[in-house]
Legacy VTK file of the C-alpha trace (Angstrom):
# vtk DataFile Version 3.0
C-alpha trace
ASCII
DATASET POLYDATA
POINTS 241 float
0.000 0.000 0.000
1.439 3.452 -0.857
2.548 5.705 1.973
0.001 8.452 1.351
-2.810 5.845 1.398
-1.573 4.637 4.788
-1.500 8.190 6.094
-5.053 8.817 4.861
-6.309 5.631 6.572
-4.568 6.620 9.821
-6.096 10.103 9.785
-9.532 8.672 8.904
-9.264 6.191 11.778
-8.420 8.896 14.327
-10.974 11.470 13.120
-14.143 9.660 14.358
-12.646 9.470 17.867
-12.431 13.251 18.141
-15.937 13.614 16.709
-17.287 11.080 19.189
-15.615 12.891 22.065
-17.134 16.164 20.914
-20.564 14.520 20.627
-20.250 13.041 24.124
-19.182 16.386 25.572
-22.057 18.159 23.808
-24.560 15.563 25.061
-23.327 15.869 28.634
-23.409 19.659 28.413
-26.985 19.596 27.128
-27.973 17.195 29.938
-26.365 19.477 32.540
-28.102 22.534 31.079
-31.447 20.708 31.046
-31.011 19.516 34.652
-29.972 23.011 35.739
-33.016 24.556 34.065
-35.329 22.000 35.659
-33.721 22.533 39.079
-34.065 26.305 38.692
-37.706 25.962 37.700
-38.393 23.644 40.648
-36.618 26.047 43.008
-38.606 29.000 41.694
-41.844 27.007 42.006
-40.952 26.021 45.585
-40.116 29.634 46.422
-43.439 30.816 44.981
-45.323 28.175 46.968
-43.424 29.140 50.138
-44.240 32.819 49.625
-47.879 31.916 48.997
-47.973 29.832 52.189
-46.338 32.677 54.103
-48.955 35.123 52.826
-51.741 32.704 53.751
-50.237 32.228 57.222
-50.003 35.988 57.703
-53.610 36.338 56.589
-54.663 33.620 59.043
-52.692 35.337 61.810
-54.410 38.663 61.064
-57.798 36.960 61.061
-56.972 35.226 64.345
-55.900 38.518 65.913
-59.097 40.125 64.660
-61.140 37.308 66.196
-59.244 37.666 69.490
-59.927 41.404 69.542
-63.583 40.775 68.791
-63.715 38.162 71.571
-62.087 40.592 73.999
-64.521 43.330 73.028
-67.418 40.923 73.455
-66.085 39.881 76.845
-65.760 43.500 77.925
-69.302 44.173 76.746
-70.555 41.171 78.749
-68.773 42.495 81.856
-70.245 45.950 81.343
-73.706 44.436 80.863
-73.309 42.353 84.018
-72.113 45.397 85.981
-75.067 47.386 84.661
-77.418 44.604 85.748
-75.821 44.660 89.218
-76.294 48.414 89.422
-79.896 48.116 88.254
-80.527 45.369 90.822
-78.962 47.509 93.567
-81.123 50.428 92.510
-84.236 48.226 92.568
-83.256 46.989 96.034
-82.836 50.561 97.261
-86.188 51.503 95.772
-87.856 48.446 97.360
-86.319 49.275 100.756
-87.489 52.867 100.420
-90.980 51.626 99.586
-90.819 49.357 102.642
-89.916 52.296 104.833
-92.672 54.431 103.319
-95.306 51.674 103.702
-98.134 52.537 106.164
-100.444 49.600 105.902
-99.851 45.919 106.200
-100.543 45.303 102.524
-98.064 47.973 101.538
-95.455 46.543 103.875
-96.087 43.006 102.519
-95.805 44.183 98.917
-92.718 46.217 99.778
-91.201 43.204 101.526
-91.820 41.025 98.491
-90.283 43.713 96.262
-87.248 43.837 98.537
-86.873 40.049 98.389
-87.256 40.051 94.594
-84.729 42.889 94.263
-82.343 40.997 96.557
-82.680 37.851 94.450
-82.110 39.858 91.283
-79.034 41.477 92.850
-77.648 38.104 93.893
-78.224 36.708 90.395
-76.608 39.779 88.779
-73.570 39.497 91.089
-73.195 35.783 90.306
-73.421 36.550 86.594
-70.804 39.266 86.960
-68.471 36.901 88.823
-68.982 34.245 86.168
-68.246 36.642 83.316
-65.160 38.034 85.077
-63.853 34.534 85.832
-63.983 33.490 82.174
-60.533 33.701 80.473
-60.259 36.173 77.653
-59.675 34.797 74.142
-61.130 31.428 75.080
-61.408 30.387 71.431
-58.703 28.244 69.866
-57.199 29.233 66.537
-55.219 26.807 64.423
-52.669 28.146 61.964
-51.576 26.067 59.055
-47.819 25.412 59.318
-45.610 26.634 56.524
-43.819 23.786 54.833
-40.627 25.333 53.535
-38.626 22.984 51.314
-35.829 21.392 53.298
-34.431 19.553 50.263
-31.509 21.120 48.380
-32.389 23.542 45.613
-30.417 21.494 43.076
-31.452 17.822 42.726
-28.700 15.216 43.222
-29.063 14.004 39.621
-27.920 17.399 38.356
-24.925 17.304 40.691
-23.933 13.830 39.435
-24.305 14.896 35.811
-22.196 18.012 36.450
-19.442 15.968 38.073
-19.500 13.453 35.204
-19.362 16.307 32.679
-16.301 17.924 34.257
-14.556 14.540 34.651
-15.231 13.750 30.992
-13.893 17.151 29.941
-10.740 16.579 32.004
-10.256 13.116 30.486
-10.715 14.493 26.971
-8.313 17.407 27.545
-5.638 15.220 29.113
-6.143 11.988 27.171
-6.625 13.347 23.675
-3.013 14.629 23.208
-1.665 11.443 24.785
-3.742 9.248 22.482
-2.620 11.254 19.449
1.044 10.920 20.443
0.687 7.168 20.979
-1.140 6.817 17.668
1.604 8.656 15.822
4.257 6.476 17.443
2.454 3.292 16.425
2.006 4.660 12.909
5.743 5.351 12.618
6.580 1.844 13.797
4.083 0.017 11.615
4.319 1.947 8.370
6.919 3.538 6.113
7.652 7.239 6.427
5.267 9.463 4.578
6.614 10.791 1.241
5.249 13.063 -1.390
4.194 11.659 -4.739
6.956 13.558 -6.588
9.653 12.225 -4.240
8.293 8.699 -4.633
8.414 9.062 -8.452
11.992 10.361 -8.305
13.061 7.452 -6.108
11.397 5.023 -8.474
13.260 6.518 -11.490
16.543 6.412 -9.559
15.895 2.767 -8.748
15.225 1.976 -12.406
18.411 3.850 -13.449
20.482 1.944 -10.907
19.073 -1.328 -12.159
19.910 -0.323 -15.758
23.450 0.632 -14.727
23.829 -2.669 -12.917
22.727 -4.549 -16.034
25.215 -2.641 -18.210
28.000 -3.244 -15.700
27.148 -6.941 -15.751
27.359 -6.981 -19.542
30.691 -5.178 -19.480
31.999 -7.628 -16.924
30.824 -10.542 -19.042
32.584 -9.118 -22.133
35.751 -8.540 -20.119
35.741 -12.113 -18.915
35.190 -13.348 -22.489
38.155 -11.321 -23.751
40.284 -12.602 -20.906
39.500 -16.211 -21.830
40.335 -15.537 -25.476
43.665 -13.969 -24.553
44.478 -16.950 -22.395
43.786 -19.331 -25.304
45.697 -17.270 -27.929
49.374 -18.296 -27.038
48.636 -22.000 -27.264
47.065 -21.499 -30.618
50.116 -19.589 -31.975
52.544 -22.341 -30.883
LINES 1 242
241 0 1 2 3 4 5 6 7 8 9 10 11 12 13 14 15 16 17 18 19 20 21 22 23 24 25 26 27 28 29 30 31 32 33 34 35 36 37 38 39 40 41 42 43 44 45 46 47 48 49 50 51 52 53 54 55 56 57 58 59 60 61 62 63 64 65 66 67 68 69 70 71 72 73 74 75 76 77 78 79 80 81 82 83 84 85 86 87 88 89 90 91 92 93 94 95 96 97 98 99 100 101 102 103 104 105 106 107 108 109 110 111 112 113 114 115 116 117 118 119 120 121 122 123 124 125 126 127 128 129 130 131 132 133 134 135 136 137 138 139 140 141 142 143 144 145 146 147 148 149 150 151 152 153 154 155 156 157 158 159 160 161 162 163 164 165 166 167 168 169 170 171 172 173 174 175 176 177 178 179 180 181 182 183 184 185 186 187 188 189 190 191 192 193 194 195 196 197 198 199 200 201 202 203 204 205 206 207 208 209 210 211 212 213 214 215 216 217 218 219 220 221 222 223 224 225 226 227 228 229 230 231 232 233 234 235 236 237 238 239 240
């Protein structure tokens, strides 16, 4: 096989390796970019959901505070109503006692006595109601807030991290191994094949080889003629005698 054909085969055999390495690097890069985009989208979605949950929790807290204030206001109104009932009952008792003192007849005194007893019962009931209202704890209602579930997982999924590490390792292997593989390939090519020559040099060498062969043939003919003449000269003296 001619030398330039061998060189072309060697170059053709090494070219697909570089193309394959470039394809692998491009594929890994695209996978890393895709994983990074998906991780970014997931992180943004998680952040939006967390902000939405925070807003909902704040809204629930405001509503709970509003309900507590309303409960406190209602409790204060109940206390004021109970105090007013106590005052009204005390006033009725005073009026009934005054009527009892002003009574002249037995019927008036009996009616006044019954009014005093009724006013006393009403006062006792109003005082008990006031004590009950005052003894109740304020904000007795229970409010439940929905907990905010912030994402504890890492923002970047582990698959993206693995792909990134594999991509950088592959790049390092390609950068370091490609020159080494080319050097080894060239060394094996030099050992297994003849040195590369141009077509013109190969033609010149071929013509030189043909000329040397022609010269060798002519030298052989001259040598053969010289030997023939030598044999004739050796036979000539015996013939003369």
